[in-house]
N, C-alpha and C positions, 0 to 999 in steps of 0.2 A: 486416307483413301487415295486411290490412283485414278487420275483424271486424264481424259483425252480431249484436247481443245482443237476443234476444227473450224478454222476461220481463215479467209484469204487476206485479211488485214493484219500485217505483222505487228502493228502497234497494239491492236486488241489482243493478239496472241501473247505477246510479251507481258502486257499488263496483267492479263488474266493469270498467267503462270506465276507471276510475282505474288499476286494476292493468294493464290493456292499454296505456294511454298511458304509464305509468311504464316499461314495457319498450320504448318507442319505436315502438309500433304505433298503428294508427288504428281507432276504433270508432264505430259508429252504433247507435242503440237503437230498439226497437219495443216497444210495450206490448201488442200482440196479434199473433196468428199472421197475420191478414189484412194488417195493416200491414207485418209482416215480409216477406210474400210480395210485396207491392207494392214495397218497397224493393229486394228482390232483382231485380225486373224492371228497375228504374231504374239500379242501380249494380252494380259488379263487386266482389264480396266473395270472400275466400279461405277463410273459415271462418264457421260460424254457431254461436252458443251459445244453446241453446233450452231453455226451461223446459217440463216436461211438464204443469204445471198452469197454465193460462192462463184462469182464470175459467170462462166457459161453454164455452170451446174445449178440445179434447183435443190435447195436445201431440204425441201419437203420430200423429194425423191430419195435423197440420202437417208432421211429419217425413216422412211418406209423400209428401206433396205436394212438399216440397223435393227429395226423392230422385227423384221422377218428373220434375220440371222440370230439375233440376241434378244429375245422377247422380254427377258427379265432385267435388261440393262437400262437404267434410267437416263433419259436424255433431256437436257435443258437447252432451250432455244435462245439464240441471240437474234434480236429483231431491230431493224432500223426504227428511229423515232417516228411515230404516227402509223406504223404498220400493225395495228392491233388485230385487224382482221386476219392477217397472216399468222399471228401468234395463236389466235383462237383455232384456226384450222390445224396448226401444228399440235395443239393440245388434243384436238379431236382425233388426230392420227396417232396419238400415244405419247407425246412429250409430257413430262411431269411438271415442268415449270418453264418460265421464260424471263429473259432480262432484256429490257429495252435500252439500246445503245444511244448515247453514251450512258453508262450506269455508274452510280456512286459506290464507294467502298461499302457503305452500310447496306445497300441493296444486294450486293454480291454476298455479303456475310449472311444475310437473311436466307438467300437461296441455298447457300452452302449448309446452313443449319438444317434446312428442310431435307436436303440430300442425306445428311448424317442420320437424321431421325428415320428416314425411309430405309437406310441401310440397316439400322438397328432393328427396325420392325422385320425386315427380311431375315435377319439373323435369328430373331426370336421364332419366326415361323419355321425356319429350317430346323431349329433346335426342337420345337414341338413336334415336327414331322418325324424327326429321328426318334424322339421319345415314344411317339405313338407306334412307330415301326418296331422299336425294341419291346414295347409292351405286348404288341401282337405276337412277336416271336416267342414270348414267354408263355403265351396262352396256348392251351391245347385245343386243337381244332376239334369241334364236337363230332360225334358219330351219330348218324341218324339211320344207318342201315342196320336195323336190329334183327336179331334172330328170335328172341323171345316173343311168342305170340301176343302176350299181353302188351308189350311195348309197341309192337306193330299196330295193334288196335288203337293205342293211344295216339300214335303219330298219324294214323289214318284220319281219326276224328279231328285232330288239330289242323292238318293240311286241308281238310274239307271246310273247316270253319275259317281258315285264313282269308279266303277270298270274300268273306262277308264282313259287315260292320259289327257283328254280334260280340258282346262281352264274353270273355273266356275266363273260367276259373280253373286253376291248376292246383291240385292238392297232392300232398305226399310228404314223406319224411324229409328232414334236412339232408341236403347233399344228393338228392336223387336227380337233380338236373332241371328243376322247375324254371330257373331263369333262362337256361339254354333253350328250353322248349318255348318259352315266351318269345325269345328272340327269333326262333325259327318261324313262329306264327307271323311275326312282323315282317321278316325277310321274304316270306312267301305270299305276302298280301299286296294289295294295290298301294299300300303306304310305305313300301320298302325303301323308297328314296326320301322319306320324311323322317323326322326325329324319332328315336326310341329313348324315352326318358324314364329312369327308375327312381322310385321313392321307397325307402325302407321304413315301413310304418313304425317299428318299435325303436328306431334309433334316436328319436327326439321327444321332448316333452310335448304335451298336447298343444301348447301355445306356439312353440316353434314349428311343430309339424304342420299346423294349420297355415302358418306363414310360408313354410316350405312348399306346400301344395298350391295354395291359392294366391300367395303374395300378400303384401301389406303396404300401407301408405305411411309416410313419415309421421312419427309421433303416436302410432297406434298402440305401442307398448314400449316399455323401457328398453332402450337399445335400438329402437327403430329410428335411426338418424336420417334415413332417406327412403324414398319409395323403392319397392322391390317387387319384381314380377316373379311369380312362383313357377313350379314345375308344370302346372296346367298350361300356362302360357308358353313355356318352353317346348311342350309337346304338341303345340298347335299344328293340326294337319297330320299328325303321326300317331304314335302309340304311347300311352302312359301306363307303365307297369308298376303296380302296387304290390311290393313284396311283403310277405307276412301280414296280409290284410286282417287276419284274425286278431292281431294286436292293435288294430286301429281304435283310438279312444272313442268312447260313446258320444262325446260332445261333437266330434267331427263327422260321425256317420251320417247324420241328416244332410250335411252339406255335400257329402259324396253321393248320397242318393239323389239329391237334386241335380248334381252334375251328370249322373247317369241317365236320369229320366228327362230332364228339361234341357240338358246341355247348357246350363247357366251356372254362374258362380259370381262371388263378390270377393274382392280383396279384403283382408283384415283391416278394419277401421275405415272402410269406404262403403257408401251406399249405392254405388254405380253397378248395375247388373251387366255382366259381360257374357258374351256367347263363347262357347268352346266347341271346336271341331276336332275331335280326337276319338281314338278307340281306347278302351280300358281292358287291360289284362291283369288279373289278380292271382296271387299265389299264397298258399298258407300250408303250414304243417299241422295246423289245429283242426279239430273236428268242429266245423262251423255249426252243424246241427246242435251239437252239445252246447256250444257257446250261446246259441239262440235260446235253448231251454234254460240256460243259467241266467239269462237276462243281460248278458254282456255284449250281445251282438244283435242288431236289429233284424227281425225276420224279413221285413220288406226289402232291406238291402241285400240280404242273403239271396232271396229269390231273384232280385234284379241282377246280381252278379252271376248267378248260377244258370245262365242261358245255355252256354256250352261248358260242360264240366268234365274234366278227366282226372284220373288218379295215376300219378307216376309210381310204378311198382318199386319197392326197395330192391337193392342189389342182391339180397339173399334170395329173392324170388326170380332172379334173372341170371341163373347159372349159365344159360346158353350164351349170354353175352360177355361173361366174365373173361374168357380167353381173349376175345377181341379187344376188350378194354385194356387188359394187361399188355398186350402186344403194342397197342396204339400208344399207351403212355411210355412204354419202354423206348420206342423209337424216338418219341418227342424229347424225352429227357436225356437220352444218350447224345442226340444232336445238340441239344442246348448246352450240355456240360462238356462237349468236345470229347466224349468217350466213344469207344468202339461199341457197336450194338451188342447187347447181351441178351441172354434168355434165362429163365428160371429153371433150376434143376427140378427133377420130378418131385423130390421131397419138398422143396420150397413151394412149388405150384400146388401140391396137395394141401399144404397148410393154408394157402390163399383160398382154396376151395372150401376148406373146413371152417374158415372164419365167418362169423355172422355179419360183419361189416355194419355195425350200428351207425357209422358215419357215411355209409353208402359210397357213391362215386368220389366224393370229396376226400374221404379217408383213403380209398384205394389209390387215388392220385398221389397223395402224400406218401403212402407206403412205397409205391413204385419209385418215386423221386428219391426217397431216402436210400432205397436199395441200390439205385444206379450210382449215387454219390459215394456210398460206403463200401460197395462191393469191390473186392480186390481181384477176384478171379474173373475168367470169361463167363462163367455161370454164376447166377445169384443163388446163394445157398441159404438154408434156414437161418444161419447165424446173422445174415444181413437184414433180417426182418425184425420189426418191433417185437417186444416180449409178448404182447397180447396175441399177436398173430402166430408166434412160435409155439405157444402153448395151446392153440386152438384144437389141435388133434387130441390132446389129452381129454377133452370134454366128450369124446366119442362122436363128434359130428360127422367124421368120415371113417368111423371105425366100428368094429364089432364090440362085444362086451368087454373084451380084454384091452381095448384101446389101440389095437394095431391098425395101421393105415391101410385102407383098401384102395388100390389104384386101378383105373381102367387099363386093361391090357396085361395086368399081372395074372399069375396062375391062381385065379380065384373063381369059385363057382358062381353061377348066376344068383343063386340063393343068397350067398354072402354079400355079393355086390348090391343086390336089391336091399338087403338089410342095412348096409352101410349108407346107402342113398336115402332110405326112409328116415334113418336116425338123423342124418344131416339136415334134411328138409324140416323135420319136426323141430329140431333145435333152432332152426333159423326162421321159423314162422310164428305168428302170434296166436293162431287158432287152427283147429282141426280142418275147418273148411278151407282156409288159406293153403294149408299143406296139401289138401286133396286137389285143389285147383292147380297147384304147381306140379304135382305128380301126374295130373291128368286122369285121376280116378275119382269115383264118387266117395262121399264121406263114409258110407257104410262099409265099403271095401277097405278103406284106410283104417277104420275102427277095428275090423277083424285082424288085419295085418299087424296093427299096433299091439293088439291083445296077444297075438301069437308070439310076438317078439318080447313080450313082457315090459312094454313101455307105458303102461297105464299109470 
């Protein structure tokens, strides 16, 4: 470490420097506060040793000036024997420690060890901040300005519910953005500055999941070597997000119901009832009604979770948003990989539109990232796409009976364009009613069109 010693007593300066250098560190000296401040401007020091009595200068005033200019620089105060009151005042103003003169070698080594630990903690914090910044830079910023009417309706409900304490249930296929939606609710709520804590319900055994949620006390089960506070406590005052709630073990469901209704819980192995102040958002890709009928999900818990419920539409039902998502992911991954911005060729984009996207947004994100990394040309071509996406046109999802690709803007009749679009929507939806909703027509009309096209 590099130290600056500010003291008007030459003996103290020389002795302190000798002790610092004996420990393998570097030290410079200043006989006055003004000289010390000048040296701080010119050099990079990691700690300051400052005397409170500097002739005509007040060491406390120098301390305040150092704190003002270099708020992260630790300062240790030298005080005369018996001036504990002054030392306390210096600590109140920001000093990290003090040494009473004359001090012994052992006392100085103790303070030096504290400074080294403080420096290590600071380095760890800087490292964690860098890692967080790097992680954030790798994450794609979410899009909430949707074009698809169904998604607009979903976000409208979620934003209206955000300002209330009501529980929210988000259902939808894997990869549709349920976690992103849950975070949006939290960020637009009165709890935005409080914790957002996630628990993945299928990730642990029922014993470990119960401990993960509610905590445990030492000895409550094999491996419980010390007390542990769970995610409920971690989310105090904020939001607890229960991902894939449909896989929550039956044994834990009554405890969650109690948390929802009574705002009470107990740690595993403990009989002390504790209060919880938090909001619960749950998400699942399961049909909870079906789970209730099968007897694997409590009906009362379902109704308690289902205060505000929304369904995230799959990507195949959000064609209007596909172009925006593709462009968004392209820009992000091009910047992340240090590549020039690219775009998809007409043929490649047609294949993206033809594909049913069973993995939804998560799969689209991966496909675009892969294309940016592997693409050799300025435009991304079909050969840069995964095999499943490359062959999607052969299935007739964007084609007529002969499998030819129909593209908007090509020399194609409206009748052929409508046929290709209906084929594509029918192939990408799970029911006639869902396809009719996407197309914006009633089911009877779609039935007649389907019969005319020979798609029964």
